[in-house]
C-alpha atoms as one frame of an Amber mdcrd trajectory, in Angstrom:
protein
 -21.293 -15.841  -0.647 -19.917 -18.932   1.262 -19.079 -16.678   4.251 -22.716
 -15.591   4.539 -24.278 -19.047   3.687 -26.753 -18.599   6.783 -27.927 -15.282
   5.313 -29.151 -15.726   1.640 -27.160 -13.549  -0.765 -28.817 -12.779  -4.049
 -26.914 -11.626  -7.151 -27.646  -8.025  -6.431 -26.186  -8.234  -2.968 -23.134
 -10.175  -4.273 -22.571  -7.584  -6.880 -22.601  -4.631  -4.416 -20.188  -6.390
  -2.014 -17.782  -7.239  -5.140 -18.077  -3.579  -6.353 -17.268  -2.136  -3.019
 -14.095  -4.354  -2.776 -13.165  -3.368  -6.340 -13.719   0.236  -5.633 -12.320
   0.075  -2.159 -15.130   1.907  -0.487 -18.303   0.627   1.232 -20.864   3.436
   0.575 -23.966   1.801  -0.963 -27.657   2.780  -1.445 -29.859  -0.223  -0.668
 -33.094  -0.902   0.909 -31.726  -4.167   2.295 -30.759  -2.913   5.890 -30.606
  -6.364   7.569 -28.231  -7.932   4.972 -25.964  -4.840   4.758 -25.685  -4.510
   8.487 -24.167  -7.958   8.416 -22.070  -8.080   5.331 -18.620  -6.534   5.334
 -16.294  -5.584   2.396 -12.751  -6.415   2.693 -13.919  -8.954   5.403 -13.946
  -6.452   8.115 -15.318  -2.994   7.062 -19.008  -2.504   7.623 -21.012  -0.854
   4.797 -22.406   2.652   4.941 -25.852   2.549   3.733 -26.558   6.097   2.172
 -30.317   5.425   2.175 -30.287   5.472   5.984 -30.324   8.751   8.048
């Protein structure tokens, strides 16, 4: 959460980031496009939002 201090991260976002790191994959389903276009799992990997085409 400190890394993204300028982009408020709520508990749900933080949970998805931690879960992606634990499962070692960044496929998520979220309506939060702006944040998950910025967040990275494992510090470098972009998320793949399954909600978007």
